[in-house]
N, C-alpha and C positions, 0 to 999 in steps of 0.2 A: 503494497499500499503506500503510496506518495499522495505528496502536495504541496500545493506551491504559495507560499503568502509573501509577499512583497519579493526581496531579492533573496531570500531563502528557502531553499528547498530540504525539506525534512525524509530522508527514505526511513519507514519505520521496520525495522528487521524483527526477527525471531526473537531477539534477545537484546539488542540496545537499537539507539538511534543515534545515526551519523549526522549531524547537522551539517549543513552544505551553505557556506556562506560565498554568493558568486559576486567576481570583480569584474572589470571590464578589461582590465589589463594587470599586470606584474604594480605596478604603483600603487593601485587601488588595493591589490593584494596585499601588497608590503604594510600599507595605512589601517587597512582594517585590521590583522594580524597584529600588530602593533598596539591597537585599542585593546584588544582581549588581554593583552600582556600588561599594559600597563595598569588595566582594570584590576589584575589579581594582584600587584603590588602596591597599589592603593589601598585594597582592601585587606590585604594583609603584609604588611611591609618587611615582615621578618620571613616570607615564604622560601621555599625552596624551588627555583626554576631549572628545569631541564632543558637543554638548552643541543642545538645541532647546528651542524656546519655544512658547507658547501653554495653554490651560487643563490638558491632557492631562499633563504632565510637572511640576506645581506642585506636587500632593502626594509626587511623588518627592523632588522638592528639601527639602521642609520637613522629611523625616525624615533626607535627609542632613545636614542643618542640624542636627537634633538627634543625630545621631550624633555631630557633631563637638564640640557643647555638652556631650556627655557625655565627652569623653573618649577615645573610643573609635577617632577617626579624624583624620586630618590630610589637609589638602589645600597643605600648603607646598611641594609639590613638583611639583605638577601643572601641567601647561599646559592650558587650555581652548580650544578653538575651535567658535563656534558657527556655526550652520546657514547664516544668514540675516538680511537688516536690510531694513526699508523704505528705498526710496529717496528722500531728497529730505527724512527725520527726522535730529537731530540727536539722540546718545546720552541728551542730558537729557532729549526730549520723552519724555512719562509712556507714550507708547505704543510706543516705540521698543524694540527687543529687547534693546539695551545696556542700556536701563532696568530692562526687565524683567528680565536676568540679575542687575544691582544690587542689586535690591527682592528678588528670591524667594531667592537662593543667595551671590551675590559678598561683599556685605555684610555676611554673618553668619559666615563663615567664615575661615580662614586662608590662603587663596589669595593670590598675590602679585598685584594690581594689573597690573604689567607682563607676565603671564603668560597676561589673560583676554585673548582677542581676539575680535571681531564684525568684520564688513565694516562700511568707513566709508561709511553714507547719503548721506552729505553732498561725496562726493569729485566734484571738477569733473567729472572723465571717468570715468565709473561701469564702463567696460569695461576703462581702464586699474587699475581700481580691483578689478575681477575678476579679473583675470590676476594682480595682485600678490598677492591673497588665495589665489586656486589656487596657484600656485608656494609660497606662503609654508607653506599645509599640506600639500601634497604632500612640502615641504620638511623636515617633521617627520617623514612617515615616516606621513601620514595617522593617524586618531585608533586609539588601543590599542582603544579602545570610542566606540561612537560609539550615544547616545541617538537613537532618531527618537520622530516621533506622528507620525498619518496624517492627511490630511484626509478628508473625506465623500466626495471626487472621488477618494479614492485619491492625491493629490500627497504626495509627500514634502520636507522642505523645503519650497521654494517651485517646485519643479517638476512644475508642471501637467500636465494630461492634454493631449497633443498628438503629432504623425505619429512621431516618434522621441526616443530617449532624448536627451538633452543633456549630453555626457560633462563641459566644463569650467563652473568658476562662470560666472555669466551674469547678465545683465537681464532678468529677466522680466515679460511682463504677466500682471498677476493676472486669473483666471478669473471671473466674476459670482459662482459659488456660492463660490470665495475669501472676495469681497470681500463677500459677505452673509455667510459665517460670523465673519468679523472684523469684520463694524459693530457687534457687542454690546461691542464696547472701546473704540468711541469715541463723542463726542458725538453724531452723524448718520453716515448712511451717506457721503454726499458728503465726509467726511472721512477717508475709509478711503482710503489710497495704492493706486495703482494699479498701480505697480510695486514691483520689490525686486530688491535683490541675493543670489544664493544659490546655495550652495556646486552644483555639477552631480553628475549620477550617478557619474562617475568618480571623484570625490574620496570620496564618499558609500562607493561600492563597495569604495573602496582601505581602510576600516576593517578591523583585524583583527577584530574583533566589532562586531553590532550589534545592538541592545537597542530593541525598540518599543515602546511603550507602546500601548492604546488600551482607551476605556472608553465604552460606553452605546450604547443599538440604533441611532443615526445613524450607528455606524462599521460596522454589523454588513457592510453589502453592501462594503465597500471593504475589510474585513478576509477576506470571501471570495475576492472574488478576487484578493487579495494572496496568498493561501496556494493555493486552487484551482484558477484560472483560469490562463490563457495568459499569458507574458510578453509585455507589450501595453504601447507607451507612451502607449497612452490609459487605462493606470491605472498610473500611474509604481512603485508601491510592490510590482507584478509582479517587477521586476525583482530583486527580494530573495529570488528562489526561485535564482538563479545565486550566491548568496554562500556561502561553505561554513558561516558560523556568525551566525545569525541566531537571535536566542529573541525570540518578541512572547508580551510578559505584557498580557493582557486579560481582562477583567470577562466574567462571562458574559453579558449584555446584547450586548457586541462581539462573541462569539465564538457568538451564537446560533444563524446560519447556516452553523455548522459541526456 
């Protein structure tokens, strides 16, 4: 069953509702997502924000920075937990996700550095680092709001298509499609790391609220499968159908197959 109300489309599934907030373009998508996140911080100044990287959330972060600089919001009480990090990259590497977060958000707001958390891609024992990070995020009660993007193949975080949903934070082998998609950020495809540390489905689904941003026609298949397809680990984002509070903020191109 579906219904249309103003610019929001709500698909009522067997277990949960995915609210879809439609935007004309990337800029409008970014603004709408920023409003939701800003509202969370204003309502609960000491909230836990789960954050994502990649091109999709950059505009959202820019608008949050603008709000901070305008004196409309403070992140002084916020704790952040990022979804993932490349295995083998230091936080100072310009393609690491720690560097991404510093450059796009943390260095421009008043969040306390000690309250920003990203998996350690240089940990000698990557499995132990995954277990530590998983326990840490769960100890916080998981995110009050988790921001997600979605890969062309439907991955969330670096949870790639596979035979079963992987619950704990874990080391993952990146698929060829993900390596290809991320190659544009590196000098050559050969420099793209082949593994990453990523939050598992369990911690992501433990968030009280989830906001996903999606932009572009190349995300349309993944968005359709996430909302209308069966819950299937071959399209990891489909698990969000089982979460009680998910908002998908997407532009017309990403929503074109719905």
